[in-house]
C-alpha positions in Angstrom: 0.2 -0.2 0.1 2.4 3.1 -1.1 1.8 6.4 1.0 1.8 10.0 -0.8 1.9 12.8 1.6 0.5 16.0 0.7 2.4 19.7 0.8 1.1 22.6 0.0 2.4 25.1 -2.6 2.8 27.8 -0.3 6.1 25.1 1.6 7.0 23.3 -1.8 7.7 27.2 -3.0 9.0 28.9 0.3 11.8 26.0 0.5 15.2 27.0 -1.0 15.4 23.8 -3.0 14.3 24.7 -6.8 10.3 22.7 -7.5 12.2 20.1 -10.3 14.2 19.2 -7.1 11.5 19.3 -4.6 10.3 15.5 -5.0 13.0 13.9 -5.1 14.8 16.0 -2.2 12.1 15.9 0.1 12.4 11.7 -0.9 16.2 11.7 0.6 15.7 13.8 3.8 13.1 12.0 4.8 14.5 8.0 4.2 17.5 9.2 5.5 15.4 10.3 8.8 13.9 7.3 8.8 17.2 5.7 8.8 18.7 8.0 11.3 16.2 6.6 13.9 16.7 3.1 12.7 13.2 3.3 11.2 14.2 2.3 7.5 16.8 -0.6 7.2 19.9 0.6 5.2 18.6 -1.6 2.2 14.6 0.5 2.3 16.4 3.2 2.5 18.8 3.1 0.0 16.0 2.2 -2.7 14.0 5.0 -1.5 17.2 7.4 -1.9 17.0 6.4 -5.2 21.3 6.5 -4.4 23.7 3.5 -4.9 25.5 2.3 -2.1 28.5 3.8 -2.2 26.1 6.9 -2.6 24.6 6.5 0.3 27.9 5.9 2.6 28.4 8.9 1.3 25.7 10.5 2.3 25.5 9.0 5.9 29.1 10.1 6.8 29.1 13.4 5.0 26.0 14.3 7.3 27.5 12.1 10.6 25.1 9.2 10.9 26.2 6.1 11.8 25.6 3.0 9.9 23.9 0.7 12.1 26.1 -2.5 12.4 25.8 -4.7 15.0 27.3 -7.7 16.3 24.6 -10.4 14.3 25.1 -8.3 10.9 29.7 -9.0 11.7 28.9 -12.1 12.8 26.9 -12.8 8.7 29.7 -11.4 7.4 32.7 -12.9 8.5 31.0 -16.2 7.6 29.9 -15.2 4.7 33.4 -14.0 3.5 35.1 -18.0 5.2 31.2 -19.6 2.7 34.5 -18.5 0.1 30.6 -17.2 -2.6 
């Protein structure tokens, strides 16, 4: 079920973002904010932004958002590396 947000014209025109870029920028801001709050996984946040994994990681670093990386993630990465795949 897709969700659509409605942002009034007066708000869009008052932003310091060119109107043609507003939707993309607002979507990116929302995805990064949700990721920072642990409300969205990296994969879903990255897909929402339309960025590559490298671009997404660079954006996190630029904004000072820490990457979510748990002990379980580390264990899975080690297991994957040891499997030789």
